[in-house]
C-alpha positions as protocol buffer text, in pm:
chain_id: "A"
residue {
  index: 1
  type: MET
  ca { x: 5819 y: 3043 z: 14352 }
}
residue {
  index: 2
  type: LYS
  ca { x: 5627 y: 3371 z: 14353 }
}
residue {
  index: 3
  type: ILE
  ca { x: 5766 y: 3644 z: 14127 }
}
residue {
  index: 4
  type: ALA
  ca { x: 5680 y: 4008 z: 14062 }
}
residue {
  index: 5
  type: ILE
  ca { x: 5829 y: 4199 z: 13771 }
}
residue {
  index: 6
  type: MET
  ca { x: 5842 y: 4575 z: 13804 }
}
residue {
  index: 7
  type: GLY
  ca { x: 5784 y: 4706 z: 13454 }
}
residue {
  index: 8
  type: ALA
  ca { x: 5569 y: 4542 z: 13189 }
}
residue {
  index: 9
  type: GLY
  ca { x: 5783 y: 4663 z: 12901 }
}
residue {
  index: 10
  type: ALA
  ca { x: 5951 y: 4452 z: 12637 }
}
residue {
  index: 11
  type: LEU
  ca { x: 6205 y: 4257 z: 12843 }
}
residue {
  index: 12
  type: GLY
  ca { x: 6002 y: 4252 z: 13164 }
}
residue {
  index: 13
  type: GLY
  ca { x: 5701 y: 4129 z: 12972 }
}
residue {
  index: 14
  type: ALA
  ca { x: 5902 y: 3865 z: 12785 }
}
residue {
  index: 15
  type: PHE
  ca { x: 6061 y: 3730 z: 13103 }
}
residue {
  index: 16
  type: GLY
  ca { x: 5726 y: 3735 z: 13282 }
}
residue {
  index: 17
  type: PHE
  ca { x: 5564 y: 3545 z: 12996 }
}
residue {
  index: 18
  type: LEU
  ca { x: 5832 y: 3274 z: 12988 }
}
residue {
  index: 19
  type: LEU
  ca { x: 5843 y: 3234 z: 13366 }
}
residue {
  index: 20
  type: ALA
  ca { x: 5464 y: 3208 z: 13385 }
}
residue {
  index: 21
  type: GLU
  ca { x: 5465 y: 2958 z: 13098 }
}
residue {
  index: 22
  type: ALA
  ca { x: 5715 y: 2750 z: 13298 }
}
residue {
  index: 23
  type: GLY
  ca { x: 5464 y: 2728 z: 13583 }
}
residue {
  index: 24
  type: PHE
  ca { x: 5581 y: 3003 z: 13819 }
}
residue {
  index: 25
  type: ASP
  ca { x: 5342 y: 3242 z: 13994 }
}
residue {
  index: 26
  type: VAL
  ca { x: 5415 y: 3568 z: 13809 }
}
residue {
  index: 27
  type: THR
  ca { x: 5261 y: 3916 z: 13829 }
}
residue {
  index: 28
  type: LEU
  ca { x: 5360 y: 4213 z: 13612 }
}
residue {
  index: 29
  type: VAL
  ca { x: 5351 y: 4543 z: 13802 }
}
residue {
  index: 30
  type: ASP
  ca { x: 5339 y: 4868 z: 13605 }
}
residue {
  index: 31
  type: VAL
  ca { x: 5228 y: 5225 z: 13673 }
}
residue {
  index: 32
  type: ASP
  ca { x: 5074 y: 5253 z: 13325 }
}
residue {
  index: 33
  type: GLU
  ca { x: 4708 y: 5174 z: 13387 }
}
residue {
  index: 34
  type: ALA
  ca { x: 4624 y: 5152 z: 13016 }
}
residue {
  index: 35
  type: LYS
  ca { x: 4899 y: 4896 z: 12957 }
}
residue {
  index: 36
  type: VAL
  ca { x: 4791 y: 4686 z: 13256 }
}
residue {
  index: 37
  type: ASP
  ca { x: 4427 y: 4694 z: 13140 }
}
residue {
  index: 38
  type: ALA
  ca { x: 4532 y: 4583 z: 12791 }
}
residue {
  index: 39
  type: ILE
  ca { x: 4737 y: 4293 z: 12928 }
}
residue {
  index: 40
  type: LEU
  ca { x: 4450 y: 4182 z: 13153 }
}
residue {
  index: 41
  type: SER
  ca { x: 4195 y: 4193 z: 12872 }
}
residue {
  index: 42
  type: GLU
  ca { x: 4407 y: 4064 z: 12581 }
}
residue {
  index: 43
  type: GLY
  ca { x: 4692 y: 3867 z: 12740 }
}
residue {
  index: 44
  type: LEU
  ca { x: 5045 y: 3878 z: 12597 }
}
residue {
  index: 45
  type: THR
  ca { x: 5172 y: 3755 z: 12263 }
}
residue {
  index: 46
  type: LEU
  ca { x: 5540 y: 3661 z: 12243 }
}
residue {
  index: 47
  type: MET
  ca { x: 5704 y: 3638 z: 11901 }
}
residue {
  index: 48
  type: MET
  ca { x: 5991 y: 3391 z: 11930 }
}
residue {
  index: 49
  type: PRO
  ca { x: 6329 y: 3398 z: 11750 }
}
residue {
  index: 50
  type: ASP
  ca { x: 6227 y: 3102 z: 11530 }
}
residue {
  index: 51
  type: GLY
  ca { x: 5931 y: 3297 z: 11393 }
}
residue {
  index: 52
  type: SER
  ca { x: 5664 y: 3121 z: 11599 }
}
residue {
  index: 53
  type: SER
  ca { x: 5425 y: 3306 z: 11829 }
}
residue {
  index: 54
  type: ARG
  ca { x: 5289 y: 3216 z: 12171 }
}
residue {
  index: 55
  type: HIS
  ca { x: 4996 y: 3369 z: 12356 }
}
residue {
  index: 56
  type: ARG
  ca { x: 4885 y: 3349 z: 12718 }
}
residue {
  index: 57
  type: SER
  ca { x: 4702 y: 3539 z: 12987 }
}
residue {
  index: 58
  type: ILE
  ca { x: 4914 y: 3675 z: 13271 }
}
residue {
  index: 59
  type: ARG
  ca { x: 4842 y: 3859 z: 13594 }
}
residue {
  index: 60
  type: ALA
  ca { x: 4915 y: 4232 z: 13594 }
}
residue {
  index: 61
  type: THR
  ca { x: 4842 y: 4518 z: 13833 }
}
residue {
  index: 62
  type: THR
  ca { x: 4920 y: 4881 z: 13910 }
}
residue {
  index: 63
  type: ASP
  ca { x: 4905 y: 4809 z: 14285 }
}
residue {
  index: 64
  type: PRO
  ca { x: 5187 y: 4594 z: 14428 }
}
residue {
  index: 65
  type: ALA
  ca { x: 5002 y: 4569 z: 14760 }
}
residue {
  index: 66
  type: GLU
  ca { x: 4748 y: 4344 z: 14583 }
}
residue {
  index: 67
  type: VAL
  ca { x: 5022 y: 4086 z: 14521 }
}
residue {
  index: 68
  type: GLY
  ca { x: 5163 y: 4054 z: 14872 }
}
residue {
  index: 69
  type: HIS
  ca { x: 5510 y: 3927 z: 14955 }
}
residue {
  index: 70
  type: VAL
  ca { x: 5700 y: 3744 z: 14682 }
}
residue {
  index: 71
  type: ASP
  ca { x: 6022 y: 3545 z: 14660 }
}
residue {
  index: 72
  type: LEU
  ca { x: 6168 y: 3753 z: 14378 }
}
residue {
  index: 73
  type: VAL
  ca { x: 6115 y: 4109 z: 14258 }
}
residue {
  index: 74
  type: GLN
  ca { x: 6279 y: 4177 z: 13924 }
}
residue {
  index: 75
  type: VAL
  ca { x: 6328 y: 4546 z: 13849 }
}
residue {
  index: 76
  type: ALA
  ca { x: 6281 y: 4575 z: 13471 }
}
residue {
  index: 77
  type: VAL
  ca { x: 6253 y: 4950 z: 13417 }
}
residue {
  index: 78
  type: LYS
  ca { x: 6485 y: 5207 z: 13263 }
}
residue {
  index: 79
  type: GLY
  ca { x: 6772 y: 5313 z: 13487 }
}
residue {
  index: 80
  type: TYR
  ca { x: 6627 y: 5657 z: 13558 }
}
residue {
  index: 81
  type: HIS
  ca { x: 6320 y: 5487 z: 13713 }
}
residue {
  index: 82
  type: THR
  ca { x: 6515 y: 5235 z: 13925 }
}
residue {
  index: 83
  type: LEU
  ca { x: 6490 y: 5418 z: 14258 }
}
residue {
  index: 84
  type: SER
  ca { x: 6118 y: 5492 z: 14226 }
}
residue {
  index: 85
  type: ALA
  ca { x: 6049 y: 5133 z: 14112 }
}
residue {
  index: 86
  type: ALA
  ca { x: 6234 y: 4989 z: 14413 }
}
residue {
  index: 87
  type: GLU
  ca { x: 6038 y: 5215 z: 14648 }
}
residue {
  index: 88
  type: PHE
  ca { x: 5710 y: 5129 z: 14475 }
}
residue {
  index: 89
  type: ALA
  ca { x: 5792 y: 4758 z: 14515 }
}
residue {
  index: 90
  type: LEU
  ca { x: 5826 y: 4769 z: 14895 }
}
residue {
  index: 91
  type: PRO
  ca { x: 5483 y: 4606 z: 14959 }
}
residue {
  index: 92
  type: LEU
  ca { x: 5619 y: 4301 z: 14771 }
}
residue {
  index: 93
  type: VAL
  ca { x: 5921 y: 4261 z: 14997 }
}
residue {
  index: 94
  type: GLY
  ca { x: 5901 y: 3999 z: 15271 }
}
residue {
  index: 95
  type: PRO
  ca { x: 6166 y: 3857 z: 15504 }
}
residue {
  index: 96
  type: ASP
  ca { x: 6326 y: 3638 z: 15234 }
}
residue {
  index: 97
  type: THR
  ca { x: 6265 y: 3843 z: 14920 }
}
residue {
  index: 98
  type: TYR
  ca { x: 6543 y: 3904 z: 14667 }
}
residue {
  index: 99
  type: MET
  ca { x: 6536 y: 4209 z: 14439 }
}
residue {
  index: 100
  type: LEU
  ca { x: 6703 y: 4148 z: 14104 }
}
residue {
  index: 101
  type: SER
  ca { x: 6838 y: 4391 z: 13845 }
}
residue {
  index: 102
  type: LEU
  ca { x: 6954 y: 4283 z: 13500 }
}
residue {
  index: 103
  type: GLN
  ca { x: 6940 y: 4644 z: 13379 }
}
residue {
  index: 104
  type: ASN
  ca { x: 7199 y: 4812 z: 13161 }
}
residue {
  index: 105
  type: GLY
  ca { x: 7435 y: 5074 z: 13299 }
}
residue {
  index: 106
  type: LEU
  ca { x: 7585 y: 5179 z: 13630 }
}
residue {
  index: 107
  type: GLY
  ca { x: 7431 y: 5261 z: 13966 }
}
residue {
  index: 108
  type: ASN
  ca { x: 7118 y: 5047 z: 13954 }
}
residue {
  index: 109
  type: LEU
  ca { x: 7229 y: 4807 z: 14227 }
}
residue {
  index: 110
  type: ASP
  ca { x: 7329 y: 5094 z: 14456 }
}
residue {
  index: 111
  type: ARG
  ca { x: 6989 y: 5257 z: 14409 }
}
residue {
  index: 112
  type: ILE
  ca { x: 6804 y: 4936 z: 14492 }
}
residue {
  index: 113
  type: ALA
  ca { x: 7031 y: 4868 z: 14791 }
}
residue {
  index: 114
  type: SER
  ca { x: 6953 y: 5215 z: 14929 }
}
residue {
  index: 115
  type: VAL
  ca { x: 6587 y: 5108 z: 14951 }
}
residue {
  index: 116
  type: VAL
  ca { x: 6594 y: 4741 z: 15058 }
}
residue {
  index: 117
  type: GLY
  ca { x: 6951 y: 4690 z: 15187 }
}
residue {
  index: 118
  type: PRO
  ca { x: 7248 y: 4532 z: 15007 }
}
residue {
  index: 119
  type: GLU
  ca { x: 7181 y: 4184 z: 15145 }
}
residue {
  index: 120
  type: ARG
  ca { x: 6861 y: 4156 z: 14938 }
}
residue {
  index: 121
  type: VAL
  ca { x: 7004 y: 4280 z: 14609 }
}
residue {
  index: 122
  type: VAL
  ca { x: 7101 y: 4048 z: 14325 }
}
residue {
  index: 123
  type: GLY
  ca { x: 7256 y: 4190 z: 14011 }
}
residue {
  index: 124
  type: GLY
  ca { x: 7366 y: 4051 z: 13682 }
}
residue {
  index: 125
  type: ILE
  ca { x: 7360 y: 4067 z: 13307 }
}
residue {
  index: 126
  type: THR
  ca { x: 7173 y: 3914 z: 13019 }
}
residue {
  index: 127
  type: ALA
  ca { x: 7221 y: 3912 z: 12644 }
}
residue {
  index: 128
  type: HIS
  ca { x: 6850 y: 3842 z: 12595 }
}
residue {
  index: 129
  type: SER
  ca { x: 6666 y: 4134 z: 12440 }
}
residue {
  index: 130
  type: ALA
  ca { x: 6313 y: 4217 z: 12336 }
}
residue {
  index: 131
  type: MET
  ca { x: 6122 y: 4475 z: 12138 }
}
residue {
  index: 132
  type: SER
  ca { x: 5765 y: 4596 z: 12192 }
}
residue {
  index: 133
  type: MET
  ca { x: 5554 y: 4552 z: 11879 }
}
residue {
  index: 134
  type: GLY
  ca { x: 5241 y: 4692 z: 12044 }
}
residue {
  index: 135
  type: PRO
  ca { x: 5083 y: 4719 z: 12391 }
}
residue {
  index: 136
  type: THR
  ca { x: 5046 y: 4341 z: 12424 }
}
residue {
  index: 137
  type: THR
  ca { x: 5288 y: 4203 z: 12163 }
}
residue {
  index: 138
  type: ILE
  ca { x: 5661 y: 4150 z: 12220 }
}
residue {
  index: 139
  type: ARG
  ca { x: 5932 y: 4021 z: 11991 }
}
residue {
  index: 140
  type: PHE
  ca { x: 6182 y: 3821 z: 12195 }
}
residue {
  index: 141
  type: ASN
  ca { x: 6542 y: 3791 z: 12077 }
}
residue {
  index: 142
  type: ALA
  ca { x: 6718 y: 3512 z: 12266 }
}
residue {
  index: 143
  type: GLY
  ca { x: 7075 y: 3614 z: 12345 }
}
residue {
  index: 144
  type: LYS
  ca { x: 7387 y: 3405 z: 12367 }
}
residue {
  index: 145
  type: GLY
  ca { x: 7494 y: 3316 z: 12722 }
}
residue {
  index: 146
  type: GLY
  ca { x: 7163 y: 3345 z: 12903 }
}
residue {
  index: 147
  type: ILE
  ca { x: 7143 y: 3518 z: 13243 }
}
residue {
  index: 148
  type: HIS
  ca { x: 7428 y: 3555 z: 13495 }
}
residue {
  index: 149
  type: ILE
  ca { x: 7352 y: 3665 z: 13851 }
}
residue {
  index: 150
  type: GLY
  ca { x: 7538 y: 3735 z: 14175 }
}
residue {
  index: 151
  type: ARG
  ca { x: 7475 y: 3902 z: 14508 }
}
residue {
  index: 152
  type: PHE
  ca { x: 7551 y: 4271 z: 14540 }
}
residue {
  index: 153
  type: ASP
  ca { x: 7722 y: 4218 z: 14875 }
}
residue {
  index: 154
  type: GLY
  ca { x: 7950 y: 3946 z: 14734 }
}
residue {
  index: 155
  type: ASP
  ca { x: 7810 y: 3664 z: 14946 }
}
residue {
  index: 156
  type: ARG
  ca { x: 7681 y: 3340 z: 14797 }
}
residue {
  index: 157
  type: ASP
  ca { x: 7389 y: 3131 z: 14919 }
}
residue {
  index: 158
  type: ASP
  ca { x: 7156 y: 2856 z: 14805 }
}
residue {
  index: 159
  type: GLY
  ca { x: 6898 y: 3115 z: 14706 }
}
residue {
  index: 160
  type: LEU
  ca { x: 7118 y: 3227 z: 14417 }
}
residue {
  index: 161
  type: VAL
  ca { x: 7123 y: 2875 z: 14280 }
}
residue {
  index: 162
  type: ARG
  ca { x: 6744 y: 2856 z: 14304 }
}
residue {
  index: 163
  type: LEU
  ca { x: 6711 y: 3183 z: 14115 }
}
residue {
  index: 164
  type: ALA
  ca { x: 6946 y: 3066 z: 13841 }
}
residue {
  index: 165
  type: ASP
  ca { x: 6754 y: 2738 z: 13820 }
}
residue {
  index: 166
  type: LEU
  ca { x: 6417 y: 2908 z: 13776 }
}
residue {
  index: 167
  type: PHE
  ca { x: 6549 y: 3100 z: 13475 }
}
residue {
  index: 168
  type: SER
  ca { x: 6685 y: 2779 z: 13330 }
}
residue {
  index: 169
  type: VAL
  ca { x: 6348 y: 2609 z: 13374 }
}
residue {
  index: 170
  type: ALA
  ca { x: 6197 y: 2897 z: 13175 }
}
residue {
  index: 171
  type: GLY
  ca { x: 6447 y: 2840 z: 12894 }
}
residue {
  index: 172
  type: LEU
  ca { x: 6654 y: 3148 z: 12979 }
}
residue {
  index: 173
  type: GLU
  ca { x: 6972 y: 2963 z: 13085 }
}
residue {
  index: 174
  type: GLY
  ca { x: 7052 y: 3091 z: 13436 }
}
residue {
  index: 175
  type: HIS
  ca { x: 7406 y: 3094 z: 13581 }
}
residue {
  index: 176
  type: VAL
  ca { x: 7556 y: 3202 z: 13914 }
}
residue {
  index: 177
  type: ILE
  ca { x: 7847 y: 3447 z: 13882 }
}
residue {
  index: 178
  type: GLU
  ca { x: 8171 y: 3339 z: 14043 }
}
residue {
  index: 179
  type: GLY
  ca { x: 8336 y: 3645 z: 14195 }
}
residue {
  index: 180
  type: ASP
  ca { x: 8248 y: 4015 z: 14181 }
}
residue {
  index: 181
  type: VAL
  ca { x: 7909 y: 4086 z: 14019 }
}
residue {
  index: 182
  type: HIS
  ca { x: 8038 y: 4427 z: 13909 }
}
residue {
  index: 183
  type: GLU
  ca { x: 8290 y: 4273 z: 13669 }
}
residue {
  index: 184
  type: PRO
  ca { x: 8035 y: 4133 z: 13421 }
}
residue {
  index: 185
  type: ILE
  ca { x: 7830 y: 4450 z: 13457 }
}
residue {
  index: 186
  type: TRP
  ca { x: 8133 y: 4652 z: 13344 }
}
residue {
  index: 187
  type: ARG
  ca { x: 8204 y: 4401 z: 13068 }
}
residue {
  index: 188
  type: LYS
  ca { x: 7855 y: 4456 z: 12932 }
}
residue {
  index: 189
  type: LEU
  ca { x: 7890 y: 4831 z: 12984 }
}
residue {
  index: 190
  type: LEU
  ca { x: 8183 y: 4826 z: 12741 }
}
residue {
  index: 191
  type: ALA
  ca { x: 7945 y: 4713 z: 12469 }
}
residue {
  index: 192
  type: ASN
  ca { x: 7641 y: 4918 z: 12572 }
}
residue {
  index: 193
  type: SER
  ca { x: 7826 y: 5249 z: 12606 }
}
residue {
  index: 194
  type: SER
  ca { x: 8003 y: 5197 z: 12274 }
}
residue {
  index: 195
  type: VAL
  ca { x: 7728 y: 5055 z: 12053 }
}
residue {
  index: 196
  type: ASN
  ca { x: 7403 y: 5200 z: 12187 }
}
residue {
  index: 197
  type: PRO
  ca { x: 7464 y: 5574 z: 12139 }
}
residue {
  index: 198
  type: VAL
  ca { x: 7623 y: 5524 z: 11796 }
}
residue {
  index: 199
  type: ALA
  ca { x: 7325 y: 5316 z: 11686 }
}
residue {
  index: 200
  type: ALA
  ca { x: 7081 y: 5569 z: 11834 }
}
residue {
  index: 201
  type: LEU
  ca { x: 7241 y: 5875 z: 11675 }
}
residue {
  index: 202
  type: MET
  ca { x: 7288 y: 5717 z: 11334 }
}
residue {
  index: 203
  type: GLY
  ca { x: 6985 y: 5487 z: 11318 }
}
residue {
  index: 204
  type: LEU
  ca { x: 7199 y: 5177 z: 11260 }
}
residue {
  index: 205
  type: THR
  ca { x: 7158 y: 4809 z: 11341 }
}
residue {
  index: 206
  type: GLY
  ca { x: 7449 y: 4606 z: 11475 }
}
residue {
  index: 207
  type: ARG
  ca { x: 7531 y: 4464 z: 11133 }
}
residue {
  index: 208
  type: GLU
  ca { x: 7527 y: 4809 z: 10973 }
}
residue {
  index: 209
  type: ILE
  ca { x: 7775 y: 4938 z: 11233 }
}
residue {
  index: 210
  type: GLN
  ca { x: 8009 y: 4650 z: 11151 }
}
residue {
  index: 211
  type: GLU
  ca { x: 7985 y: 4724 z: 10781 }
}
residue {
  index: 212
  type: MET
  ca { x: 8049 y: 5100 z: 10807 }
}
residue {
  index: 213
  type: GLU
  ca { x: 8414 y: 5180 z: 10873 }
}
residue {
  index: 214
  type: GLU
  ca { x: 8353 y: 5517 z: 11040 }
}
residue {
  index: 215
  type: ALA
  ca { x: 8083 y: 5385 z: 11271 }
}
residue {
  index: 216
  type: ALA
  ca { x: 8289 y: 5081 z: 11366 }
}
residue {
  index: 217
  type: GLY
  ca { x: 8589 y: 5305 z: 11432 }
}
residue {
  index: 218
  type: LEU
  ca { x: 8387 y: 5525 z: 11665 }
}
residue {
  index: 219
  type: VAL
  ca { x: 8257 y: 5219 z: 11851 }
}
residue {
  index: 220
  type: ARG
  ca { x: 8613 y: 5090 z: 11895 }
}
residue {
  index: 221
  type: ALA
  ca { x: 8736 y: 5425 z: 12024 }
}
residue {
  index: 222
  type: LEU
  ca { x: 8453 y: 5453 z: 12276 }
}
residue {
  index: 223
  type: ALA
  ca { x: 8524 y: 5100 z: 12397 }
}
residue {
  index: 224
  type: CYS
  ca { x: 8892 y: 5180 z: 12451 }
}
residue {
  index: 225
  type: GLU
  ca { x: 8810 y: 5495 z: 12647 }
}
residue {
  index: 226
  type: THR
  ca { x: 8555 y: 5314 z: 12864 }
}
residue {
  index: 227
  type: GLY
  ca { x: 8805 y: 5031 z: 12911 }
}
residue {
  index: 228
  type: ALA
  ca { x: 9058 y: 5279 z: 13048 }
}
residue {
  index: 229
  type: VAL
  ca { x: 8806 y: 5384 z: 13315 }
}
residue {
  index: 230
  type: ALA
  ca { x: 8744 y: 5019 z: 13403 }
}
residue {
  index: 231
  type: ARG
  ca { x: 9118 y: 4957 z: 13440 }
}
residue {
  index: 232
  type: ALA
  ca { x: 9156 y: 5265 z: 13661 }
}
residue {
  index: 233
  type: GLN
  ca { x: 8905 y: 5108 z: 13901 }
}
residue {
  index: 234
  type: GLY
  ca { x: 9108 y: 4788 z: 13920 }
}
residue {
  index: 235
  type: PHE
  ca { x: 8921 y: 4562 z: 13676 }
}
residue {
  index: 236
  type: THR
  ca { x: 9146 y: 4323 z: 13483 }
}
residue {
  index: 237
  type: PHE
  ca { x: 8906 y: 4099 z: 13288 }
}
residue {
  index: 238
  type: ALA
  ca { x: 9041 y: 3964 z: 12960 }
}
residue {
  index: 239
  type: GLU
  ca { x: 8822 y: 4178 z: 12732 }
}
residue {
  index: 240
  type: LEU
  ca { x: 9012 y: 4487 z: 12850 }
}
residue {
  index: 241
  type: ASP
  ca { x: 9317 y: 4365 z: 12656 }
}
residue {
  index: 242
  type: ASP
  ca { x: 9142 y: 4470 z: 12332 }
}
residue {
  index: 243
  type: PRO
  ca { x: 8807 y: 4630 z: 12420 }
}
residue {
  index: 244
  type: GLY
  ca { x: 8749 y: 4757 z: 12068 }
}
residue {
  index: 245
  type: GLU
  ca { x: 8769 y: 4412 z: 11912 }
}
residue {
  index: 246
  type: PHE
  ca { x: 8556 y: 4264 z: 12191 }
}
residue {
  index: 247
  type: VAL
  ca { x: 8277 y: 4514 z: 12127 }
}
residue {
  index: 248
  type: ILE
  ca { x: 8283 y: 4467 z: 11751 }
}
residue {
  index: 249
  type: ARG
  ca { x: 8247 y: 4090 z: 11805 }
}
residue {
  index: 250
  type: THR
  ca { x: 7941 y: 4145 z: 12027 }
}
residue {
  index: 251
  type: LEU
  ca { x: 7767 y: 4302 z: 11728 }
}
residue {
  index: 252
  type: ASP
  ca { x: 7743 y: 3953 z: 11580 }
}
residue {
  index: 253
  type: TRP
  ca { x: 7476 y: 3887 z: 11847 }
}
residue {
  index: 254
  type: VAL
  ca { x: 7293 y: 4213 z: 11767 }
}
residue {
  index: 255
  type: GLY
  ca { x: 7281 y: 4141 z: 11394 }
}
residue {
  index: 256
  type: ASP
  ca { x: 6991 y: 4316 z: 11222 }
}
residue {
  index: 257
  type: ASN
  ca { x: 6816 y: 4399 z: 11551 }
}
residue {
  index: 258
  type: LYS
  ca { x: 6778 y: 4749 z: 11693 }
}
residue {
  index: 259
  type: VAL
  ca { x: 6940 y: 4813 z: 12030 }
}
residue {
  index: 260
  type: SER
  ca { x: 6720 y: 4949 z: 12309 }
}
residue {
  index: 261
  type: MET
  ca { x: 6850 y: 5306 z: 12283 }
}
residue {
  index: 262
  type: LEU
  ca { x: 6761 y: 5324 z: 11913 }
}
residue {
  index: 263
  type: GLN
  ca { x: 6415 y: 5188 z: 11998 }
}
residue {
  index: 264
  type: ASP
  ca { x: 6379 y: 5463 z: 12259 }
}
residue {
  index: 265
  type: VAL
  ca { x: 6482 y: 5736 z: 12015 }
}
residue {
  index: 266
  type: GLU
  ca { x: 6246 y: 5611 z: 11745 }
}
residue {
  index: 267
  type: ALA
  ca { x: 5961 y: 5604 z: 11998 }
}
residue {
  index: 268
  type: GLY
  ca { x: 6044 y: 5952 z: 12129 }
}
residue {
  index: 269
  type: ARG
  ca { x: 6129 y: 5821 z: 12476 }
}
residue {
  index: 270
  type: ARG
  ca { x: 6399 y: 5927 z: 12719 }
}
residue {
  index: 271
  type: THR
  ca { x: 6713 y: 5715 z: 12683 }
}
residue {
  index: 272
  type: GLU
  ca { x: 6945 y: 5559 z: 12943 }
}
residue {
  index: 273
  type: ILE
  ca { x: 7240 y: 5778 z: 12844 }
}
residue {
  index: 274
  type: ASP
  ca { x: 7281 y: 5900 z: 13205 }
}
residue {
  index: 275
  type: THR
  ca { x: 7354 y: 5547 z: 13330 }
}
residue {
  index: 276
  type: LEU
  ca { x: 7577 y: 5462 z: 13033 }
}
residue {
  index: 277
  type: ASN
  ca { x: 7817 y: 5715 z: 12878 }
}
residue {
  index: 278
  type: LEU
  ca { x: 7753 y: 6001 z: 13119 }
}
residue {
  index: 279
  type: ALA
  ca { x: 7803 y: 5759 z: 13410 }
}
residue {
  index: 280
  type: VAL
  ca { x: 8137 y: 5660 z: 13252 }
}
residue {
  index: 281
  type: VAL
  ca { x: 8228 y: 6030 z: 13244 }
}
residue {
  index: 282
  type: GLU
  ca { x: 8151 y: 6058 z: 13618 }
}
residue {
  index: 283
  type: ARG
  ca { x: 8365 y: 5753 z: 13696 }
}
residue {
  index: 284
  type: GLY
  ca { x: 8644 y: 5891 z: 13478 }
}
residue {
  index: 285
  type: GLU
  ca { x: 8644 y: 6215 z: 13676 }
}
residue {
  index: 286
  type: LYS
  ca { x: 8656 y: 6017 z: 14000 }
}
residue {
  index: 287
  type: TYR
  ca { x: 8950 y: 5801 z: 13891 }
}
residue {
  index: 288
  type: GLY
  ca { x: 9144 y: 6061 z: 13691 }
}
residue {
  index: 289
  type: VAL
  ca { x: 9072 y: 5933 z: 13340 }
}
residue {
  index: 290
  type: ASP
  ca { x: 8981 y: 6175 z: 13061 }
}
residue {
  index: 291
  type: THR
  ca { x: 8666 y: 6071 z: 12872 }
}
residue {
  index: 292
  type: PRO
  ca { x: 8609 y: 6325 z: 12592 }
}
residue {
  index: 293
  type: LEU
  ca { x: 8443 y: 6077 z: 12357 }
}
residue {
  index: 294
  type: ASN
  ca { x: 8195 y: 5955 z: 12618 }
}
residue {
  index: 295
  type: TRP
  ca { x: 8120 y: 6316 z: 12714 }
}
residue {
  index: 296
  type: THR
  ca { x: 8067 y: 6422 z: 12353 }
}
residue {
  index: 297
  type: ILE
  ca { x: 7845 y: 6135 z: 12246 }
}
residue {
  index: 298
  type: GLY
  ca { x: 7659 y: 6143 z: 12576 }
}
residue {
  index: 299
  type: SER
  ca { x: 7591 y: 6514 z: 12532 }
}
residue {
  index: 300
  type: LEU
  ca { x: 7472 y: 6459 z: 12174 }
}
residue {
  index: 301
  type: VAL
  ca { x: 7224 y: 6190 z: 12280 }
}
residue {
  index: 302
  type: ARG
  ca { x: 7102 y: 6392 z: 12577 }
}
residue {
  index: 303
  type: THR
  ca { x: 7050 y: 6700 z: 12355 }
}
residue {
  index: 304
  type: MET
  ca { x: 6864 y: 6492 z: 12095 }
}
residue {
  index: 305
  type: GLU
  ca { x: 6633 y: 6334 z: 12352 }
}
residue {
  index: 306
  type: ARG
  ca { x: 6560 y: 6667 z: 12518 }
}
residue {
  index: 307
  type: LYS
  ca { x: 6467 y: 6816 z: 12183 }
}
residue {
  index: 308
  type: MET
  ca { x: 6237 y: 6522 z: 12109 }
}
residue {
  index: 309
  type: LEU
  ca { x: 6072 y: 6549 z: 12450 }
}
residue {
  index: 310
  type: ARG
  ca { x: 6037 y: 6927 z: 12411 }
}
residue {
  index: 311
  type: ASP
  ca { x: 5879 y: 6886 z: 12066 }
}
residue {
  index: 312
  type: ARG
  ca { x: 5637 y: 6631 z: 12205 }
}
residue {
  index: 313
  type: ARG
  ca { x: 5547 y: 6856 z: 12498 }
}
residue {
  index: 314
  type: ASP
  ca { x: 5495 y: 7155 z: 12265 }
}
residue {
  index: 315
  type: GLY
  ca { x: 5279 y: 6950 z: 12028 }
}
residue {
  index: 316
  type: GLY
  ca { x: 5529 y: 6964 z: 11746 }
}
residue {
  index: 317
  type: GLY
  ca { x: 5565 y: 6587 z: 11714 }
}
residue {
  index: 318
  type: VAL
  ca { x: 5883 y: 6385 z: 11734 }
}
residue {
  index: 319
  type: ALA
  ca { x: 6153 y: 6488 z: 11489 }
}
């Protein structure tokens, strides 16, 4: 199977490495010419959860037209780049190509579908995470539960099973979602919108949030507010019975690791707050649910990131 991964960042690079190691034809596609050149000249090093390291060469390019049509395009960019990445990937799309998003937040599948059509779009979730340790070095944190995928349009076909199988072959434990793909996306959103901004604003790991009563209380409250928006849309999954406790339990998987939003803040990058808490605010307005906590924490993160980006632009460094 021929695979292209849009975005050679931490998770895209880690997945590309493992899929290539499993024998699949993989190309990383990224607009960052310096990063692509580094990958081509040095290869990728993947630091595994058990402390071991693996190294391999892998194909990478800034020009998707060089790759030709593929069986699978995985969009592995931040949510605010989803639309442009899907458009950039069009030279990769043939008659039977799937386009997959395992991204955090809301709206990514709709953006991809607006470019390639809903029948090509596969969405899902993963608890796997990764952290860039340098241009060509990635620390991979295997997550509990693997990868769960389903078609955006709700149909099911043999292609889904093949996609799940290829992730399993690569050691990433692929599963096909039974039912609505949006349900697990909202289940994960409960955790992301509750944990990520608290960790980013306070500089805390998952374990530290669990150990600090005030931080844990804020996470629980955010989860309950987001859960109310999910219920207003008609979702009834079991975790909505006690969303606060569900989210606190997910921090066991985070442990001493830094969530992606904290990594973004520490690196002075734009965060995904627009597709997380501020997207929850938009849904709340649509369905008549007040979301003051999501609005407040979303506004705090957005203000912080804009200040960091302004300081960087003005040459003042990242605060």
